[in-house]
Every structure is written in structure tokens, then in C-alpha cells.
C-alpha positions in Angstrom: 0.0 0.0 0.0 1.4 3.4 -0.9 1.8 6.2 1.5 -1.0 8.1 -0.3 -3.4 5.2 0.0 -2.5 4.9 3.7 -3.1 8.6 4.2 -6.5 8.4 2.5 -7.5 5.4 4.7 -6.3 7.4 7.8 -8.5 10.3 6.8 -11.5 8.1 6.2 -10.9 6.5 9.6 -10.7 9.9 11.2 -13.9 11.0 9.6 -15.6 7.8 11.0 -14.1 8.3 14.4 -15.4 11.8 14.7 -18.9 10.4 14.2 -18.7 7.7 16.9 -16.6 8.1 20.1 -14.6 5.0 21.0 -11.3 3.7 22.1 -9.9 4.8 18.8 -9.6 8.3 20.1 -7.7 7.3 23.3 -4.0 7.2 23.4 -3.9 3.4 23.9 -2.3 2.4 20.6 1.3 1.7 19.6 3.2 1.0 16.4 5.6 -1.9 16.5 7.9 -3.7 14.1 9.7 -7.0 14.4 12.5 -5.1 16.2 10.2 -3.7 18.9 8.0 -0.7 19.6 8.4 2.2 17.2 5.9 4.6 19.0 3.5 4.3 21.9 0.7 6.3 23.5 -1.0 7.2 20.2 -4.6 7.5 19.1 -5.4 5.0 16.3 -5.3 7.8 13.7 -1.9 8.9 15.0 -0.7 5.2 14.7 -1.9 5.0 11.1 -0.1 8.3 10.4 3.1 7.0 12.1 3.1 3.9 9.9 2.8 6.1 6.8 5.7 8.2 8.1 8.1 5.3 8.7 7.1 3.2 5.7 10.2 2.4 3.6 12.6 2.9 6.5 13.6 -0.8 6.7 11.2 -1.6 9.6 9.8 -5.0 8.7 6.6 -6.2 10.4 5.0 -2.8 11.1 1.6 -3.1 12.8 -0.7 -1.3 15.2 -1.3 -2.9 18.6 -2.3 -1.8 22.1 0.2 -0.1 24.4 -0.1 -3.1 26.7 1.0 -5.5 23.9 3.9 -3.2 22.9 5.0 -3.1 26.5 5.1 -6.9 26.6 7.3 -6.9 23.5 10.0 -5.0 25.4 10.4 -7.9 27.9 
């Protein structure tokens, strides 16, 4: 998926999130790679934007998980 497609999906997700309050707006999300956490304490939209930002920087296995899951990866 290209960065432009990722950004469009993030914008669509943001529009949807504005219409329905949920955990997506809380800073309970993290971006991880196979090497460990990349960023934590993000809203879901911020996590999507972070993935778009770091795409192509040789970070295999990028995904969005909860902060709790990212914390367990550090151990």
C-alpha cells in the first residue's frame, strides 16, 4: 500500500471516528515492528499516520497494537 493510500485510509478512519466516540480516540495504541516498539501512547489515527511516516525505512513487520501489547514486546 502506498503512502498516499495509507493517508486516505487514515483520513477516512478519522472521519468515521469523529462520528462515533470510541477507544480509537484514546492514546492506547502503539506501532511496532519485528524489532520492537516504534511509537507508543498514540490514538489510532496517529498510529496510522506513524506507519505512513516510517514506511520504507527498513522496519519490517509494522503493525498497530495496544500499548499493553507493545510493553510486553520489550520484555
